C-alpha positions in Angstrom: -0.3 0.0 0.1 1.3 3.4 -1.1 1.5 6.3 1.8 -1.3 8.1 -0.3 -3.4 4.8 -0.6 -3.4 4.4 3.4 -4.1 8.4 3.3 -7.4 8.2 1.1 -8.3 4.7 3.5 -8.1 6.4 6.6 -10.1 9.5 5.1 -12.5 7.8 3.5 -12.1 9.8 0.7 -12.1 8.4 -3.2 -9.5 8.6 -5.8 -12.3 10.7 -7.8 -13.0 13.3 -5.0 -9.2 13.6 -4.1 -9.1 14.6 -8.3 -11.9 17.0 -7.8 -10.4 18.5 -4.7 -7.1 18.9 -5.9 -8.2 20.2 -9.5 -6.0 17.3 -10.9 -7.2 14.3 -13.6 -8.2 11.1 -12.3 -5.1 9.7 -14.0 -2.5 11.7 -12.2 -4.4 11.0 -8.9 -4.3 7.0 -10.0 -0.6 7.5 -11.2 -0.2 8.9 -7.8 -2.4 6.5 -5.6 -0.7 3.2 -7.4 3.1 4.7 -6.9 3.5 5.2 -10.4 6.8 7.4 -11.3 5.8 10.4 -13.4 4.0 12.8 -10.7 5.4 16.0 -10.5 6.1 17.9 -7.4 3.4 20.5 -8.3 0.9 17.8 -8.3 2.0 15.9 -5.2 1.6 19.4 -3.3 -1.9 19.7 -5.0 -2.7 16.6 -3.3 -1.5 17.1 0.2 -3.2 20.4 0.4 -6.7 18.8 -0.9 -6.2 16.6 2.1 -5.0 18.9 4.6 -2.0 16.7 5.3 1.8 17.0 5.4 3.3 16.7 1.9 5.5 13.7 4.0 2.1 11.7 4.9 1.5 11.3 0.9 4.3 11.7 -1.3 7.8 9.5 -1.7 9.1 12.7 -2.9 12.4 12.9 -1.1 14.1 15.5 1.1 16.7 16.3 -2.0 14.0 17.3 -4.2 12.5 20.0 -1.6 15.9 21.1 -0.6 15.3 25.0 -1.7 11.9 24.8 -2.5 9.3 27.8 -1.2 6.0 26.7 -1.5 3.4 29.8 -1.3 -0.4 29.6 -0.3 
């Protein structure tokens, strides 16, 4: 089970609902849910914001990828 799958299960949120909340395609959410490569960092940020959880709870993005990143609300 991926991090995202666990969070969605715990929050009782479907992939379709997450796609709607995050403003992403169902395909992007499905790719993230199944741990497929190619999900962009901005997409992971949208997912975390839509679920009101820290990025580290849903994304396998490494600390090196986040180094120096500035996120504005």
